[in-house]
N, C-alpha and C positions, 0 to 999 in steps of 0.2 A: 752243547748235547740241550736239547729242547725234550725233555723230561714229557708234557705231554705226550711222544709220542715214541715212547719207549714203551706203550703196556698196551697190551687191547683196550678197548672202549669201556669193555664193561668184566671186571677179572676181579675176583677173593685173590686176595692178597692177607698173606695170617704166620701169626706165630705156630707151627703146631709140629707132632710127633706120628709116631703111627696108631698111637691107638687115642690121641684127644687133640687137641687146638684150642687157643685163646682168645678171647673174646672178651670183651671194657664195657665198663659200666661206670658212672660216675652218683657221689652219692654224699648223703649229709653222714658226717664226722658219728654217732650215731649208729646206724645203718654197717656201716663202711668195718669202724672200730670191728665191732662185733661179726660181720662175716673177716676179716682175715685174722681175727686171733680164731676162732673156731671149725674156718675151714667148714658154714656157711650160712644162708640166708636165718635171719633170727625168726621167728613164729610169727610175728606183726611184720616184717614181710609179708604186701599182700598178693597171693597167688590167685590172686581172680578179677586182674586188671590186667591186660596190654604192660608187653615189658620190651625197646630195646637195644638189643644186642648188634655192637662191630665190633667186626674180627682188626679193624686199620685203627691203629696208636693216633696215629694224626691226628687223623676226621673227629676222634674222644675226644683228643686239646681241640680241635675245631669248637663241640658243641660244650664243651667248657670251662671252654674259654683259660688253657695252661688250668683244668682243676683249682678254681678261681670264682665261678660264676654261685649265687646263693643254692641253699641245694645239692648244688657238686664239688662240692670240696674233698671229697678223696677221689678217687680214680683206683681202679678194680682191676686189676687180671684176674682173669675166670674161666679155669681150665675145667670144658666141658670135654665127654670123651662123642669123639666124631664121632658116631655110631649114631649119636643124639644128633647133634649138628644135622647129619645129611638128611635122621628122617624129619627134623623140622624144612630140612629146601624142598626135598621131595612132594612134602602136602601141601607147599603154598605157593598162595597169587602175589602178582604182585598190586600194588597199592595202587596203579592205576592203571587206566586200560593202555595196551601195548598193540600198536594190528601188526607188529615184530612175531608177537607171542604167540596171541590168539588169534580164529578167526573174523572171530563178530562179537561184539560189544558184550549181545549176550551168554557168550561163551567163557569171558572175564568175568561178567556176572552170576550167573552161578555156582565157577570159579568159586571167586570172592565170600560167597556166603553161605561155602560149606564147608571151607576152614579156617585154624585161629592164627593160622603162618601166613604172615605180608613181607614181601620182597617193595626197596626201593633204596633202588639207587643213585648215591646222591656227588655230587663233584668231591675227590680227595680230594686230598691241603697239603702247599708241599710245607718248611718249616716255619714260614710266612704267614702258615693258616688262611696260605690264596687257593681259591679252586684252580685248579688242574681241570685238563679237559676232559679223561679218562677217569673215569667210580667208581665209588666203594659201594660195598654192602655195609646195610643195615637190615637187620632180620627180627623182627616183632614177631613177640608168641604172645602168646594169649590160650586162657581157658585148659584146657589137656599140657598144650604143651609148657606152657607155666608153672607150672606146677611139675609136671617134669622134668623144664628146665632148673628150677631149685632143688627137688627130692630124690633128682634118680641120675641128669646127669655131670654135673657141678662134679667136678675131684680134688681141684686144691681152688683156693683164692690169694688172694696175694696184692699189698697196699701197694701202689707206685704212686703212689702222690708223691712224694721225696724226688725218684725219676723222671717227672711229670715237672717239677720248679727245679730242677738240676739244666734240664733242654734249655727248657725257656730261660733259666737263668744265661746259656751260654747263646741261645739268639738275639735275647737282647745287647751281648755284645759284642757282637758281630763275628766269632766261633763258631762259622756253620759245619765247618768239618767237623769240629770238636763234639759238637751237637747230635749231629749228624750219626758219627760214631757210637754215640748211643744208645739213639732209638734201637726198637724190637726189633729183632732179624726176621723180616716177614714177608713169604711167598707164594706163591701163587698156587693157586692151591687143585688138587688135581680133580675135574668133573668127569662124572661120563656125558657122554652126547646128547642121553635123555637125559638128563637130571640139570645140565648146561642150557638146554632149549628150554628146563620148565621154569627157569628161575628168569632167565631171558638172559645172558650170559654170551659172552661173547664166546662161539665157537673156538674152538680149538682147532690150526691150520694144517695141512695136511706135511706130513712132513717131506721135505723135498726130493724128489727124485734121481 
């Protein structure tokens, strides 16, 4: 089976429930240890700069090198409210001009300067961290969105570094079935047509007649 052909080109896939959705970030040990213990970011965590969250576990593994890169030695699973996540999406703008989303460059530029939320669609990754043809969401938060993320939307923090290392070990030993079985269960995140259009997601297919 060609995995690249089993998903829409741009689709949010995530672990979520009725009220919350899980996103991932990687941090140095001092921040990660505090956040996992206290369930929140420390006061020293900057709420004034842009921070990027990823719903895809494997994309986070690619970004952090399976939690081995400097200052990314710990991966956190951060449970945030779906209301906050959807609010961020509704106010977002793509980081780069896309003719399929915006009627002209000026329209994109005005929205880009008006919002503090950015969207990037990057190639999803397989267990070997190779790029796939379909895309995965990155959500960049700045200004008020960063503060809301840290202090209003965040409801739970889990350090999943050991899980990352365990899956990586299985991949290195070529036990891909066991590695795949340990991956967090991610499924398509339902978006309204309006929200999908705002973030440039692939439109839902109409049900067969």
